[in-house]
Every structure is written in structure tokens, then in C-alpha cells.
Wavefront OBJ file of the C-alpha trace (Angstrom):
o trace
v -165.574 119.365 46.952
v -169.075 118.698 45.832
v -169.478 120.476 42.715
v -172.795 122.522 43.598
v -170.173 123.751 46.295
v -168.197 123.580 44.039
v -170.093 126.095 41.502
v -170.881 128.359 44.125
v -166.977 128.980 44.968
v -166.758 130.143 41.496
v -169.768 132.280 41.343
v -168.415 133.864 44.212
v -165.115 134.692 43.233
v -166.579 135.794 39.553
v -168.398 138.615 41.742
v -165.670 139.127 43.304
v -163.469 139.999 40.210
v -166.078 141.576 38.633
v -166.534 143.656 41.757
v -162.661 144.596 41.945
v -162.271 145.250 38.355
v -164.877 147.382 38.274
v -164.514 149.739 41.290
v -160.476 149.795 40.442
v -162.044 151.162 37.120
v -163.958 153.853 38.478
v -161.551 154.791 40.880
v -158.740 154.771 39.163
v -159.780 157.147 36.746
v -161.481 159.400 39.275
v -157.889 159.252 40.836
v -156.056 160.726 37.303
v -158.833 163.050 37.076
v -158.344 164.482 40.116
v -154.600 164.928 39.032
v -152.856 162.496 42.241
v -150.785 160.806 39.773
v -150.384 160.326 36.193
v -148.900 158.649 33.720
v -146.470 159.314 31.240
v -144.922 155.409 29.853
v -147.687 152.835 29.419
v -148.500 150.234 26.917
v -150.890 152.292 25.015
v -154.585 150.704 25.493
v -156.647 152.968 28.559
v -160.003 152.718 29.664
v -160.966 156.181 30.085
v -157.689 157.718 31.778
v -156.421 154.685 33.313
v -153.911 152.221 31.494
v -154.907 149.040 31.131
v -151.667 148.221 32.704
v -153.498 149.073 35.945
v -155.911 146.223 36.371
v -152.648 144.101 36.180
v -153.111 143.752 40.284
v -156.686 143.493 41.237
v -155.906 140.260 38.917
v -153.592 139.102 40.344
v -155.084 139.249 43.942
v -158.694 137.683 42.781
v -156.333 134.668 41.387
v -153.473 134.321 43.824
v -155.575 135.039 47.528
v -157.767 131.873 47.008
v -155.164 129.808 45.504
v -153.112 130.841 47.918
v -156.532 129.903 51.031
v -156.634 126.720 49.340
v -152.580 125.676 48.843
v -152.495 126.682 52.476
v -155.386 125.241 53.426
v -158.102 127.895 55.470
v -157.225 125.831 58.993
v -158.869 127.866 61.602
v -157.463 128.562 64.790
v -159.364 128.904 68.507
v -160.135 131.950 68.916
v -160.359 130.899 73.523
v -157.992 128.936 74.721
v -160.467 126.470 75.890
v -161.987 125.758 72.613
v -159.063 124.019 71.609
v -160.185 121.065 73.411
v -163.696 121.433 71.755
v -164.505 119.827 68.483
v -165.741 122.350 66.133
v -167.512 119.409 64.433
v -169.592 116.126 65.842
v -167.000 113.981 63.686
v -163.973 115.575 65.256
v -164.538 114.085 68.962
v -163.805 110.387 67.323
v -160.725 111.713 65.608
v -159.384 113.203 69.008
v -160.370 109.955 70.695
v -163.358 111.916 72.623
v -166.739 110.623 73.754
l 1 2 3 4 5 6 7 8 9 10 11 12 13 14 15 16 17 18 19 20 21 22 23 24 25 26 27 28 29 30 31 32 33 34 35 36 37 38 39 40 41 42 43 44 45 46 47 48 49 50 51 52 53 54 55 56 57 58 59 60 61 62 63 64 65 66 67 68 69 70 71 72 73 74 75 76 77 78 79 80 81 82 83 84 85 86 87 88 89 90 91 92 93 94 95 96 97 98 99
């Protein structure tokens, strides 16, 4: 991966993390304020009404999903059966022995 492409991925990850954390904070506070659920025991640190540990799921998702994508390789499966034999990029034809 090139340096500029890596920066784009890092920027996209940072924007995604900021949006998900922000939305988690907003909607958790709204749901707690509406009385949908309460917390008896938590670490004692709160952001508004939301205990800080509610951000753990969001942070893990932001870190784990892109990591799994890279680890497992983002392979595309053909959408139609006839696409399986058609190269998706011009250099793929050379690997398959096509013209």
C-alpha cells in the first residue's frame, strides 16, 4: 500500500471512529435519559448519563473490523456466474492465461 493510500485509510478510520463514538455518546445518553435502561454498578466515570465503559463496544468495533478486513483479505466474489471468468482488472487476464 502506498503512503498516500495509507493516509487516506487512516483518515477514513479516524472519521469513522469519531462519528461512531459521537453517535454512541449522543444516543446512549438519550436512551438512558428516556429511562430505557439504567446502570447500577459501573466504573464511576460518566459522560453525561452514560458510563465510560459503554464506549468499549464502539472502540473494539472500530479497531477490529478493519483489522479483520485486512487480515482475511478483502476478496470480491463475482456477482454473476459469467463474471467469474472475466478479469476484473486488465492485469488479471495475464495471470489466468487469457489474451
